[in-house]
gemmi code that builds the backbone of each chain (N, CA, C; Angstrom):
import gemmi

chains = {
    "A": [
        ("MET", (45.875, -47.040, -37.121), (45.110, -45.480, -37.720), (46.683, -44.723, -37.434)),
        ("THR", (47.127, -44.306, -38.346), (47.396, -43.157, -38.407), (46.822, -41.937, -36.853)),
        ("ALA", (47.238, -41.572, -36.074), (46.715, -40.944, -34.751), (46.409, -39.990, -35.365)),
        ("LEU", (45.419, -38.913, -34.523), (45.118, -37.977, -34.161), (45.684, -37.136, -33.390)),
        ("ASP", (46.124, -35.337, -33.351), (47.068, -35.516, -32.454), (45.717, -35.023, -31.766)),
        ("PHE", (45.380, -34.904, -30.490), (44.016, -34.404, -30.213), (44.786, -33.614, -28.930)),
        ("GLU", (46.809, -33.729, -28.525), (46.932, -33.072, -27.396), (47.697, -31.541, -28.168)),
        ("LYS", (47.767, -30.881, -29.086), (48.008, -29.746, -29.754), (46.666, -28.753, -29.106)),
        ("CYS", (45.707, -28.836, -28.918), (44.642, -27.949, -28.411), (43.357, -28.570, -27.226)),
        ("GLY", (44.789, -28.999, -26.169), (43.857, -29.276, -25.315), (42.874, -30.337, -25.034)),
        ("GLY", (43.114, -31.093, -25.983), (42.745, -32.806, -26.375), (41.063, -32.374, -26.586)),
        ("LEU", (41.376, -31.436, -27.932), (39.691, -31.390, -28.890), (40.747, -30.968, -30.226)),
        ("ILE", (39.903, -31.503, -31.142), (40.140, -30.876, -32.273), (38.995, -30.760, -32.722)),
        ("PRO", (38.939, -29.306, -34.021), (37.458, -29.463, -34.612), (37.794, -30.317, -35.703)),
        ("ALA", (36.168, -30.274, -35.709), (35.492, -30.952, -37.150), (34.608, -30.232, -37.985)),
        ("VAL", (35.286, -29.761, -38.911), (34.237, -29.167, -40.250), (33.176, -30.077, -40.442)),
        ("VAL", (32.331, -29.615, -40.754), (31.155, -30.549, -40.899), (29.656, -29.950, -42.346)),
        ("GLN", (30.377, -30.934, -43.416), (30.019, -30.122, -44.749), (28.535, -31.224, -45.132)),
        ("ASP", (27.781, -30.395, -46.185), (26.611, -31.542, -46.816), (27.158, -32.112, -47.642)),
        ("PHE", (27.096, -33.191, -47.912), (28.163, -34.784, -48.824), (27.736, -34.215, -49.904)),
        ("GLU", (26.441, -33.674, -50.295), (25.968, -33.369, -51.490), (25.982, -32.162, -52.076)),
        ("THR", (25.803, -31.261, -51.368), (26.234, -29.811, -51.813), (26.925, -28.982, -51.724)),
        ("GLY", (28.024, -29.772, -50.081), (29.329, -29.126, -49.889), (29.212, -27.791, -48.896)),
        ("GLU", (27.953, -27.464, -49.106), (27.886, -26.509, -47.877), (28.510, -26.268, -46.963)),
        ("VAL", (29.102, -25.892, -46.092), (29.920, -25.712, -44.757), (28.066, -26.089, -43.771)),
        ("LEU", (28.088, -26.574, -42.715), (27.119, -26.822, -41.746), (27.735, -26.375, -40.414)),
        ("MET", (28.420, -26.094, -39.593), (29.052, -25.858, -39.242), (30.024, -26.403, -38.754)),
        ("LEU", (30.593, -25.973, -37.469), (32.041, -26.439, -36.614), (31.950, -27.307, -35.313)),
        ("ALA", (32.335, -27.712, -35.109), (32.329, -28.543, -34.101), (33.926, -29.641, -33.158)),
        ("TYR", (33.445, -29.568, -32.454), (35.035, -30.212, -31.584), (34.709, -31.615, -30.962)),
        ("MET", (35.697, -32.576, -31.275), (35.922, -33.644, -30.950), (36.856, -34.391, -29.504)),
        ("ASN", (36.247, -34.438, -28.742), (38.139, -34.984, -28.104), (37.429, -36.929, -28.851)),
        ("GLU", (38.860, -37.355, -27.928), (39.076, -38.614, -28.686), (37.951, -39.749, -28.494)),
        ("LYS", (37.255, -39.695, -27.551), (36.080, -40.569, -27.364), (35.184, -40.316, -28.425)),
        ("ALA", (34.301, -38.817, -28.591), (33.586, -38.629, -29.404), (34.331, -39.444, -30.658)),
        ("TRP", (35.317, -38.687, -31.324), (35.949, -39.319, -32.706), (35.784, -41.122, -32.531)),
        ("GLN", (36.376, -41.582, -31.579), (35.715, -43.130, -32.108), (34.641, -43.289, -31.835)),
        ("GLU", (33.478, -42.419, -31.472), (32.111, -42.937, -31.166), (31.523, -42.816, -32.369)),
        ("THR", (32.323, -41.373, -33.778), (32.034, -41.317, -34.805), (31.605, -42.111, -35.641)),
        ("LEU", (33.512, -42.955, -35.374), (33.484, -43.771, -36.541), (33.030, -45.468, -35.665)),
        ("ARG", (32.311, -45.447, -34.903), (31.710, -46.357, -34.295), (30.285, -46.990, -34.995)),
        ("THR", (29.593, -45.494, -34.795), (28.412, -45.188, -35.336), (28.147, -45.219, -36.378)),
        ("GLY", (28.626, -44.215, -37.374), (28.926, -43.341, -38.239), (27.702, -42.781, -37.971)),
        ("LYS", (26.943, -42.054, -36.419), (26.442, -41.061, -36.203), (27.830, -39.205, -36.269)),
        ("ALA", (27.610, -38.639, -36.507), (28.479, -37.259, -35.758), (28.317, -37.136, -34.675)),
        ("THR", (29.703, -37.391, -33.733), (29.272, -37.029, -32.443), (30.311, -36.078, -31.573)),
        ("TYR", (30.421, -35.284, -30.621), (31.053, -34.229, -30.848), (31.345, -34.147, -29.481)),
        ("TRP", (31.886, -33.396, -28.439), (32.516, -32.988, -27.338), (31.753, -31.333, -26.971)),
        ("SER", (30.755, -31.454, -26.258), (29.754, -29.610, -26.009), (31.125, -28.901, -25.345)),
        ("ARG", (31.258, -28.152, -25.604), (31.905, -26.947, -24.852), (31.268, -26.608, -23.436)),
        ("SER", (30.287, -26.164, -24.161), (29.092, -25.696, -23.146), (28.577, -26.133, -22.257)),
        ("ARG", (28.479, -28.027, -22.378), (28.087, -28.620, -21.409), (28.904, -29.605, -20.978)),
        ("ASN", (29.802, -29.601, -21.730), (31.054, -30.573, -20.582), (30.249, -31.706, -21.228)),
        ("GLU", (30.052, -32.301, -22.214), (29.717, -33.589, -22.030), (29.735, -34.511, -23.526)),
        ("LEU", (29.953, -35.668, -24.155), (29.894, -35.917, -24.874), (28.233, -35.493, -25.738)),
        ("TRP", (28.298, -35.299, -26.797), (27.334, -34.961, -27.486), (27.047, -35.963, -29.271)),
        ("VAL", (25.854, -36.432, -29.146), (25.314, -37.081, -30.200), (24.512, -36.300, -30.425)),
        ("LYS", (24.952, -35.672, -32.322), (24.482, -34.412, -32.829), (23.066, -35.110, -33.168)),
        ("GLY", (22.085, -34.124, -32.769), (20.520, -34.708, -33.264), (19.765, -35.709, -31.941)),
        ("ASN", (20.284, -35.909, -31.106), (19.719, -36.452, -29.637), (18.417, -36.236, -29.582)),
        ("THR", (18.385, -34.645, -29.488), (17.619, -34.112, -29.101), (16.501, -33.877, -30.016)),
        ("SER", (16.925, -33.207, -30.894), (16.142, -32.585, -32.249), (15.599, -33.401, -32.968)),
        ("GLY", (16.486, -34.557, -32.936), (15.869, -35.623, -34.183), (17.164, -35.881, -35.427)),
        ("HIS", (17.829, -34.483, -35.396), (17.983, -33.891, -36.480), (20.294, -34.538, -36.454)),
        ("VAL", (19.908, -35.830, -36.614), (21.236, -36.257, -36.496), (21.656, -35.933, -37.721)),
        ("GLN", (23.602, -36.632, -37.767), (24.556, -36.764, -39.121), (25.068, -37.422, -39.496)),
        ("LEU", (24.336, -38.031, -40.134), (24.780, -39.895, -40.441), (26.306, -39.378, -41.559)),
        ("VAL", (27.289, -39.950, -41.319), (28.733, -39.609, -41.832), (28.674, -40.438, -43.213)),
        ("LYS", (28.758, -40.087, -44.430), (29.060, -40.539, -45.755), (31.052, -40.461, -45.386)),
        ("GLU", (31.657, -39.549, -45.487), (33.399, -39.530, -45.215), (33.873, -38.773, -44.717)),
        ("ILE", (35.167, -39.513, -44.166), (35.892, -37.978, -43.443), (37.081, -38.213, -43.854)),
        ("CYS", (37.723, -36.621, -44.109), (38.917, -36.258, -44.338), (39.805, -36.024, -43.065)),
        ("VAL", (41.085, -36.146, -43.315), (41.627, -35.530, -42.091), (42.469, -34.591, -43.137)),
        ("ASP", (43.409, -33.316, -42.328), (44.138, -32.310, -42.755), (45.690, -32.822, -42.704)),
        ("CYS", (46.962, -32.449, -43.274), (47.900, -32.622, -43.332), (48.853, -32.370, -42.038)),
        ("ASP", (47.995, -31.906, -40.890), (48.236, -31.824, -39.499), (48.140, -32.687, -38.859)),
        ("GLY", (46.953, -33.660, -39.286), (46.276, -34.381, -38.268), (45.174, -33.636, -37.252)),
        ("ASP", (45.074, -32.525, -37.175), (44.504, -31.858, -35.800), (43.225, -31.673, -36.361)),
        ("THR", (42.617, -31.634, -37.412), (41.345, -31.323, -38.100), (40.861, -32.126, -38.867)),
        ("VAL", (39.571, -32.563, -39.046), (39.091, -33.082, -39.482), (37.902, -33.094, -40.101)),
        ("LEU", (37.384, -33.789, -41.426), (36.380, -32.513, -42.507), (35.303, -34.156, -42.458)),
        ("LEU", (34.296, -33.752, -41.952), (32.868, -34.747, -41.762), (32.104, -34.695, -42.931)),
        ("LYS", (31.866, -35.176, -44.005), (30.991, -35.204, -44.944), (29.503, -36.024, -44.872)),
        ("VAL", (28.703, -35.187, -44.651), (27.307, -35.507, -44.053), (26.358, -35.188, -44.306)),
        ("GLU", (25.371, -37.070, -44.198), (23.928, -36.058, -44.567), (23.303, -35.863, -43.405)),
        ("GLN", (22.604, -34.814, -43.363), (21.894, -33.987, -42.349), (20.299, -34.192, -42.267)),
        ("LEU", (19.879, -35.122, -41.165), (18.331, -35.160, -41.497), (18.278, -34.205, -40.877)),
        ("GLY", (16.721, -34.054, -40.739), (15.981, -32.948, -40.775), (16.084, -31.347, -41.621)),
        ("GLY", (17.286, -31.840, -42.272), (17.705, -30.388, -43.477), (18.181, -29.259, -42.527)),
        ("ALA", (18.317, -29.324, -41.342), (19.421, -28.307, -40.254), (20.353, -28.801, -39.493)),
        ("ALA", (21.411, -28.186, -39.682), (22.287, -28.243, -38.856), (22.134, -27.533, -37.616)),
        ("CYS", (21.590, -26.181, -37.702), (21.496, -24.750, -36.764), (20.729, -25.253, -35.679)),
        ("HIS", (21.071, -25.296, -34.205), (19.924, -25.516, -33.476), (19.256, -23.708, -33.453)),
        ("THR", (19.415, -22.476, -34.616), (18.763, -21.248, -34.757), (17.246, -22.107, -35.227)),
        ("GLY", (17.501, -23.111, -36.035), (16.813, -23.674, -37.258), (17.312, -23.217, -39.062)),
        ("TYR", (18.599, -22.287, -38.443), (18.893, -22.687, -39.973), (19.591, -23.520, -40.740)),
        ("ARG", (19.143, -23.885, -42.244), (20.412, -24.909, -42.546), (21.699, -25.220, -41.936)),
        ("SER", (22.056, -23.457, -41.988), (23.728, -24.062, -41.521), (24.331, -22.927, -40.219)),
        ("CYS", (25.288, -23.481, -39.574), (25.363, -21.803, -38.971), (25.695, -20.654, -38.680)),
        ("PHE", (26.442, -21.290, -40.380), (26.666, -19.997, -41.402), (25.622, -19.115, -41.350)),
        ("PHE", (24.526, -18.464, -41.441), (23.837, -18.344, -42.109), (23.707, -16.634, -42.207)),
        ("ARG", (25.211, -16.200, -41.207), (25.213, -14.075, -41.791), (26.586, -13.988, -42.209)),
        ("LYS", (26.285, -13.396, -43.156), (27.403, -12.913, -43.819), (28.059, -11.141, -43.243)),
        ("VAL", (29.068, -11.141, -43.272), (29.614, -10.168, -43.361), (29.618, -9.055, -44.308)),
        ("GLU", (28.540, -8.327, -44.112), (28.655, -6.997, -45.199), (29.253, -5.326, -44.466)),
        ("GLY", (30.106, -5.046, -44.868), (31.054, -3.785, -44.304), (30.585, -4.034, -42.983)),
        ("GLU", (30.047, -3.390, -41.787), (30.155, -3.163, -40.633), (29.071, -4.227, -40.304)),
        ("ALA", (27.907, -4.741, -40.617), (26.451, -5.534, -40.460), (27.044, -6.960, -40.432)),
        ("PHE", (26.516, -7.377, -40.053), (26.632, -9.130, -40.226), (24.796, -9.145, -40.687)),
        ("ARG", (24.856, -9.391, -42.116), (23.386, -9.571, -42.722), (23.349, -11.437, -42.758)),
        ("ILE", (21.879, -11.425, -42.413), (21.102, -12.646, -42.401), (20.794, -13.318, -44.053)),
        ("VAL", (21.541, -14.349, -44.521), (21.504, -14.828, -45.335), (20.925, -16.261, -45.824)),
        ("GLY", (20.953, -17.172, -44.715), (20.738, -18.337, -44.757), (18.895, -18.899, -44.588)),
        ("LYS", (19.097, -19.730, -44.796), (17.975, -20.359, -45.095), (16.840, -20.807, -43.575)),
        ("LYS", (15.668, -20.968, -43.128), (15.877, -20.962, -42.020), (14.993, -22.307, -42.138)),
        ("VAL", (14.704, -23.861, -41.529), (14.354, -24.539, -41.929), (13.173, -25.089, -40.796)),
        ("PHE", (13.380, -24.783, -39.576), (12.438, -24.913, -38.489), (12.493, -24.142, -37.475)),
        ("ASP", (11.399, -23.569, -36.784), (11.220, -23.176, -35.371), (11.994, -23.841, -34.662)),
        ("PRO", (13.066, -23.188, -33.782), (13.390, -24.192, -32.345), (12.368, -24.059, -31.652)),
        ("LYS", (11.207, -23.518, -31.578), (10.458, -23.296, -30.571), (9.859, -24.713, -30.525)),
        ("GLU", (9.545, -25.532, -31.877), (8.839, -26.773, -31.791), (9.402, -27.514, -31.693)),
        ("VAL", (10.891, -27.739, -31.956), (12.068, -28.902, -32.029), (12.046, -29.270, -30.669)),
        ("TYR", (12.686, -27.948, -29.918), (13.244, -28.302, -28.677), (11.807, -27.935, -27.502)),
        ("LYS", (11.244, -28.753, -27.458), (10.591, -28.232, -26.178), (11.000, -28.612, -24.833)),
    ],
    "B": [
        ("MET", (29.846, -3.238, -36.110), (29.986, -4.495, -36.004), (29.467, -5.708, -34.647)),
        ("THR", (28.575, -6.004, -35.297), (28.419, -7.611, -34.130), (29.527, -8.207, -33.754)),
        ("ALA", (30.411, -8.299, -32.723), (31.463, -8.583, -32.305), (31.682, -10.291, -32.021)),
        ("LEU", (32.802, -10.192, -33.444), (33.173, -11.748, -32.843), (33.675, -12.140, -31.227)),
        ("ASP", (33.580, -13.724, -30.704), (34.095, -14.245, -29.253), (35.378, -14.581, -29.326)),
        ("PHE", (36.418, -13.470, -29.546), (37.594, -14.232, -29.641), (38.216, -14.554, -28.436)),
        ("GLU", (37.337, -14.133, -27.199), (37.683, -14.829, -26.271), (37.348, -16.299, -25.790)),
        ("LYS", (36.626, -16.890, -26.119), (36.078, -18.257, -25.826), (37.057, -19.395, -25.592)),
        ("CYS", (37.922, -19.046, -26.837), (39.193, -19.873, -26.693), (40.350, -19.502, -27.208)),
        ("GLY", (40.913, -18.516, -26.277), (42.093, -17.878, -25.693), (42.371, -16.663, -27.231)),
        ("GLY", (41.755, -16.148, -27.439), (41.946, -15.346, -27.794), (42.231, -15.461, -29.606)),
        ("LEU", (41.652, -16.841, -29.913), (42.001, -17.192, -31.196), (40.309, -17.942, -31.735)),
        ("ILE", (39.359, -17.919, -33.497), (38.969, -18.146, -33.772), (38.863, -19.128, -34.742)),
        ("PRO", (38.598, -20.514, -34.868), (39.127, -21.079, -36.173), (38.399, -20.755, -37.240)),
        ("ALA", (39.227, -20.439, -38.980), (38.301, -19.943, -39.495), (38.004, -21.426, -40.646)),
        ("VAL", (37.259, -21.224, -41.479), (37.338, -22.294, -42.059), (37.366, -22.078, -43.470)),
        ("VAL", (38.017, -22.333, -44.532), (38.661, -21.818, -45.411), (37.981, -23.096, -46.616)),
        ("GLN", (37.108, -22.313, -47.895), (36.239, -22.828, -48.439), (36.814, -22.337, -50.506)),
        ("ASP", (36.616, -22.900, -51.488), (36.604, -22.891, -52.475), (35.694, -21.984, -52.534)),
        ("PHE", (35.159, -20.649, -53.269), (34.134, -19.719, -53.540), (33.660, -20.425, -54.724)),
        ("GLU", (34.572, -20.599, -55.464), (34.012, -21.497, -56.920), (33.022, -23.200, -56.535)),
        ("THR", (34.030, -23.905, -55.813), (33.618, -24.977, -55.990), (33.091, -25.975, -54.867)),
        ("GLY", (33.381, -25.287, -53.789), (33.013, -25.257, -52.489), (33.867, -26.173, -51.696)),
        ("GLU", (34.718, -26.692, -52.284), (35.788, -27.393, -51.369), (36.463, -26.525, -50.487)),
        ("VAL", (36.421, -27.852, -49.581), (37.050, -27.074, -47.951), (38.318, -27.087, -48.127)),
        ("LEU", (39.022, -26.209, -47.874), (40.489, -26.289, -48.138), (41.500, -26.276, -46.857)),
        ("MET", (41.099, -25.291, -46.280), (42.386, -25.657, -44.720), (41.388, -24.964, -43.705)),
        ("LEU", (41.593, -25.048, -42.216), (41.465, -24.736, -40.928), (42.596, -24.001, -40.837)),
        ("ALA", (42.544, -22.623, -40.303), (43.173, -22.089, -39.717), (42.735, -21.090, -38.831)),
        ("TYR", (43.242, -20.162, -37.592), (42.504, -19.639, -36.955), (43.632, -18.341, -37.027)),
        ("MET", (42.495, -17.266, -36.525), (42.389, -16.091, -36.679), (42.442, -15.192, -34.836)),
        ("ASN", (43.356, -14.514, -34.973), (43.113, -13.627, -33.534), (42.782, -12.688, -33.974)),
        ("GLU", (42.134, -11.217, -32.973), (41.404, -10.244, -33.540), (41.800, -8.833, -34.502)),
        ("LYS", (43.788, -9.494, -34.629), (44.641, -8.191, -35.627), (44.426, -9.266, -36.998)),
        ("ALA", (44.533, -10.575, -37.071), (43.964, -11.555, -38.143), (42.446, -10.888, -38.609)),
        ("TRP", (42.066, -11.098, -38.196), (40.118, -10.988, -38.148), (40.646, -9.352, -39.285)),
        ("GLN", (41.078, -8.491, -38.535), (40.938, -6.915, -38.989), (41.548, -7.140, -40.266)),
        ("GLU", (43.204, -7.888, -40.467), (43.639, -7.240, -41.736), (43.060, -7.962, -42.766)),
        ("THR", (42.237, -9.442, -42.292), (41.715, -9.909, -43.648), (40.282, -8.921, -43.979)),
        ("LEU", (39.517, -8.223, -43.220), (38.953, -7.050, -43.345), (39.212, -6.297, -44.471)),
        ("ARG", (40.719, -5.871, -43.724), (41.186, -4.477, -44.351), (41.970, -4.426, -45.762)),
        ("THR", (41.972, -6.218, -45.929), (43.202, -6.053, -47.121), (42.652, -6.697, -48.053)),
        ("GLY", (41.439, -7.873, -47.585), (40.604, -8.434, -48.534), (41.860, -9.927, -49.181)),
        ("LYS", (43.063, -10.281, -48.116), (43.655, -11.197, -48.212), (43.267, -12.089, -46.989)),
        ("ALA", (43.380, -13.352, -46.772), (43.001, -14.198, -46.000), (44.601, -14.131, -45.022)),
        ("THR", (44.488, -13.561, -43.534), (45.915, -13.377, -42.503), (44.767, -14.674, -41.906)),
        ("TYR", (45.879, -15.068, -40.899), (45.764, -16.012, -39.888), (46.970, -14.897, -38.907)),
        ("TRP", (46.422, -16.319, -37.707), (47.252, -16.086, -36.478), (47.784, -17.930, -36.413)),
        ("SER", (49.615, -17.862, -36.896), (50.618, -18.517, -36.887), (50.233, -19.563, -35.296)),
        ("ARG", (49.513, -20.419, -35.282), (49.995, -20.953, -33.920), (51.042, -21.495, -33.348)),
        ("SER", (51.868, -22.432, -34.678), (53.462, -22.638, -34.646), (54.105, -21.706, -34.785)),
        ("ARG", (54.084, -20.497, -35.424), (55.327, -20.025, -35.440), (55.156, -18.557, -34.897)),
        ("ASN", (54.118, -18.093, -33.899), (53.408, -17.251, -33.044), (53.164, -16.154, -33.813)),
        ("GLU", (52.841, -15.695, -34.802), (53.147, -14.755, -35.433), (51.799, -14.524, -36.392)),
        ("LEU", (51.688, -13.379, -36.850), (50.347, -13.162, -37.725), (51.172, -13.727, -39.340)),
        ("TRP", (50.192, -14.308, -39.680), (50.579, -15.053, -40.889), (49.587, -14.241, -42.395)),
        ("VAL", (50.410, -13.719, -43.142), (49.384, -13.250, -44.305), (49.686, -14.624, -45.874)),
        ("LYS", (48.873, -15.395, -45.436), (48.673, -16.662, -46.138), (49.176, -16.459, -47.763)),
        ("GLY", (50.355, -17.297, -47.817), (50.338, -17.130, -49.477), (51.845, -15.789, -49.664)),
        ("ASN", (52.299, -14.983, -48.231), (53.134, -14.056, -48.417), (54.177, -14.984, -48.954)),
        ("THR", (54.639, -16.360, -48.447), (55.605, -17.220, -48.980), (55.721, -17.998, -50.221)),
        ("SER", (54.755, -18.677, -50.475), (54.373, -19.311, -51.875), (53.976, -18.538, -52.563)),
        ("GLY", (53.257, -17.336, -52.478), (52.585, -17.006, -53.550), (50.975, -17.498, -53.359)),
        ("HIS", (50.508, -18.425, -52.802), (49.126, -18.618, -52.732), (48.705, -18.009, -52.079)),
        ("VAL", (48.444, -16.968, -52.635), (47.807, -16.000, -51.483), (45.994, -16.447, -51.652)),
        ("GLN", (45.330, -15.696, -50.856), (44.317, -16.379, -50.700), (43.009, -15.051, -51.082)),
        ("LEU", (41.812, -14.134, -51.807), (41.576, -13.352, -52.224), (40.321, -13.801, -51.618)),
        ("VAL", (39.345, -13.205, -50.525), (38.664, -13.184, -49.733), (37.245, -13.214, -50.741)),
        ("LYS", (36.407, -13.424, -51.011), (35.180, -13.316, -52.153), (34.084, -12.703, -50.424)),
        ("GLU", (34.509, -14.283, -49.959), (32.965, -13.842, -49.254), (33.231, -14.237, -47.456)),
        ("ILE", (32.236, -13.954, -46.758), (32.316, -14.264, -44.838), (31.705, -14.540, -44.618)),
        ("CYS", (31.366, -15.721, -44.013), (29.992, -15.797, -43.278), (30.637, -15.981, -41.908)),
        ("VAL", (29.825, -15.745, -40.557), (30.050, -15.983, -39.402), (28.873, -16.734, -38.503)),
        ("ASP", (29.434, -17.742, -37.793), (28.341, -18.656, -37.460), (27.882, -17.602, -36.487)),
        ("CYS", (26.671, -18.846, -35.753), (25.966, -19.070, -34.813), (25.700, -17.974, -33.562)),
        ("ASP", (27.278, -18.476, -32.875), (27.650, -18.421, -31.602), (29.021, -17.161, -31.824)),
        ("GLY", (29.234, -16.431, -32.967), (29.803, -15.673, -33.299), (31.379, -16.024, -33.180)),
        ("ASP", (31.688, -17.870, -33.042), (33.059, -17.736, -32.491), (33.666, -18.608, -33.686)),
        ("THR", (33.075, -19.103, -35.078), (33.530, -19.451, -35.941), (33.248, -18.541, -37.386)),
        ("VAL", (34.502, -18.626, -37.697), (33.758, -17.767, -39.491), (34.358, -18.307, -40.796)),
        ("LEU", (33.654, -18.512, -41.307), (33.799, -19.362, -43.256), (34.135, -17.930, -44.099)),
        ("LEU", (35.888, -18.291, -44.771), (36.223, -17.677, -45.726), (35.594, -18.242, -46.770)),
        ("LYS", (34.865, -17.802, -47.996), (34.866, -18.204, -49.523), (36.048, -17.156, -50.300)),
        ("VAL", (37.114, -18.182, -50.637), (38.363, -17.332, -51.103), (38.299, -17.734, -52.500)),
        ("GLU", (39.439, -16.820, -53.514), (39.873, -17.753, -54.078), (41.210, -17.988, -53.902)),
        ("GLN", (41.927, -19.736, -54.214), (43.156, -19.504, -53.816), (43.523, -19.557, -55.256)),
        ("LEU", (44.542, -18.830, -54.748), (45.739, -18.239, -56.097), (46.813, -19.580, -56.187)),
        ("GLY", (47.679, -19.692, -57.308), (48.412, -20.630, -57.327), (47.690, -22.377, -57.510)),
        ("GLY", (46.443, -22.326, -57.256), (45.567, -23.499, -56.714), (45.407, -24.206, -55.959)),
        ("ALA", (46.055, -24.398, -55.040), (46.442, -24.817, -53.492), (46.705, -24.284, -52.574)),
        ("ALA", (45.659, -24.250, -51.883), (46.300, -24.367, -49.958), (47.336, -25.119, -48.751)),
        ("CYS", (47.763, -26.030, -49.606), (48.381, -26.788, -48.485), (50.028, -26.635, -48.964)),
        ("HIS", (50.465, -26.832, -47.837), (52.056, -26.331, -47.912), (52.435, -27.889, -47.819)),
        ("THR", (52.106, -28.810, -48.357), (52.253, -30.195, -48.812), (52.050, -29.973, -50.622)),
        ("GLY", (51.544, -29.078, -50.852), (51.506, -29.001, -51.874), (49.970, -29.406, -52.569)),
        ("TYR", (49.306, -30.056, -51.919), (47.522, -30.953, -52.122), (47.145, -29.290, -51.703)),
        ("ARG", (45.556, -29.607, -53.231), (45.265, -28.692, -53.532), (44.241, -27.968, -51.977)),
        ("SER", (43.667, -28.784, -50.769), (43.416, -29.089, -50.127), (44.310, -30.058, -48.712)),
        ("CYS", (44.102, -28.850, -47.429), (44.728, -29.633, -46.768), (44.403, -31.379, -46.393)),
        ("PHE", (42.077, -31.343, -46.823), (42.174, -32.299, -46.028), (42.038, -33.398, -47.590)),
        ("PHE", (43.330, -33.870, -47.458), (43.473, -34.444, -48.377), (44.077, -36.337, -48.090)),
        ("ARG", (43.700, -36.991, -47.149), (43.938, -37.638, -46.743), (42.035, -38.117, -46.340)),
        ("LYS", (41.932, -39.611, -46.720), (40.437, -39.877, -46.228), (40.488, -41.279, -45.690)),
        ("VAL", (39.599, -41.242, -44.286), (39.571, -41.925, -43.735), (39.467, -43.379, -44.463)),
        ("GLU", (39.674, -44.658, -44.231), (39.146, -45.645, -44.451), (39.658, -47.180, -43.713)),
        ("GLY", (37.971, -47.467, -42.857), (39.208, -48.257, -41.688), (39.313, -48.006, -40.654)),
        ("GLU", (41.126, -48.529, -40.663), (42.216, -47.754, -39.676), (43.076, -47.242, -40.705)),
        ("ALA", (42.721, -47.051, -41.453), (44.448, -46.231, -42.962), (43.276, -45.157, -42.908)),
        ("PHE", (44.682, -43.983, -43.829), (44.240, -42.961, -44.306), (44.981, -43.266, -45.492)),
        ("ARG", (43.621, -42.482, -46.504), (44.277, -42.598, -47.367), (44.663, -41.228, -48.284)),
        ("ILE", (45.461, -41.824, -48.945), (45.257, -39.947, -49.970), (44.265, -40.279, -51.361)),
        ("VAL", (43.616, -39.063, -51.082), (42.630, -38.834, -52.529), (42.942, -37.885, -53.122)),
        ("GLY", (43.601, -36.592, -52.370), (43.681, -35.248, -52.544), (44.593, -35.025, -53.954)),
        ("LYS", (44.595, -33.881, -54.826), (45.409, -33.736, -55.865), (46.260, -32.984, -55.384)),
        ("LYS", (47.814, -33.381, -55.958), (48.632, -32.586, -55.721), (48.784, -31.730, -56.851)),
        ("VAL", (48.964, -30.228, -56.869), (49.480, -29.311, -57.769), (50.357, -28.880, -57.822)),
        ("PHE", (51.206, -28.698, -56.582), (52.900, -28.291, -56.770), (53.977, -28.646, -55.980)),
        ("ASP", (54.815, -28.817, -56.272), (55.984, -29.554, -55.506), (56.205, -28.354, -54.097)),
        ("PRO", (56.564, -28.886, -52.633), (56.438, -28.018, -51.917), (58.619, -27.440, -52.404)),
        ("LYS", (59.264, -28.416, -52.962), (60.399, -28.203, -52.618), (60.921, -26.979, -53.668)),
        ("GLU", (59.922, -27.138, -54.678), (60.032, -26.106, -55.914), (59.603, -24.566, -54.900)),
        ("VAL", (58.752, -24.452, -54.459), (57.749, -23.394, -53.905), (58.561, -23.042, -53.016)),
        ("TYR", (58.410, -23.228, -51.806), (59.623, -22.975, -50.600), (61.129, -22.905, -50.734)),
        ("LYS", (61.555, -22.391, -51.443), (62.940, -22.621, -51.424), (63.878, -21.917, -50.390)),
    ],
}
model = gemmi.Model(1)
for chain_id, residues in chains.items():
    chain = gemmi.Chain(chain_id)
    for i, (resn, *xyz) in enumerate(residues, 1):
        res = gemmi.Residue()
        res.name, res.seqid = resn, gemmi.SeqId(i, " ")
        for name, pos in zip(("N", "CA", "C"), xyz):
            atom = gemmi.Atom()
            atom.name, atom.element = name, gemmi.Element(name[0])
            atom.pos, atom.b_iso = gemmi.Position(*pos), 0.0
            res.add_atom(atom)
        chain.add_residue(res)
    model.add_chain(chain)
structure = gemmi.Structure()
structure.add_model(model)
structure.setup_entities()
């Protein structure tokens, strides 16, 4: 396979995650080469958690797994776009459908997203 | 305004850029604080070019400016989503509508995007 450029940004590339049906952008996460290979191998979106410093199979705790339907690669080979089926209906750990649930309005951020679950119920 | 976290990744945050009408993901670029402020001030998507190490008003050379229709901020405040009107119909410097014009198919990347312009004609 034409290689992705993992070296440009210290071994990590950003992955934009989009709902494969609605086109809604759900989140952005990072992949190292291992996460990329695991995503291809398993069909489940797998990232590198920068906060926990470990491989992160999205949804392993919450059950909100992302089934990968399609992957596109950008012109520079240093960013990927995952089109996924989001199990559980929400990608964000705060319970919102998308991590981008706040809209910039003047000097403020206004919540415009849809809350799908209560984090207290999911992450016990 | 609630602040964005520019420090987490060396002063730069990723900006996912989406067509405001179709929802197509067009590109990913990076912003430093100055680029962010300029984007807010002018309404034209402005990034930090990591290759040229300079502020980059998207479309200044090609005319393919991105007019910002909406901005969303993610849960961690370290990624933004721009919904834009892409003038000239293409975001990618290669002439494709989206930078994500290649799809992963097994071991290969297959071109699936739509070419809108000839780079030789645009970047003279």
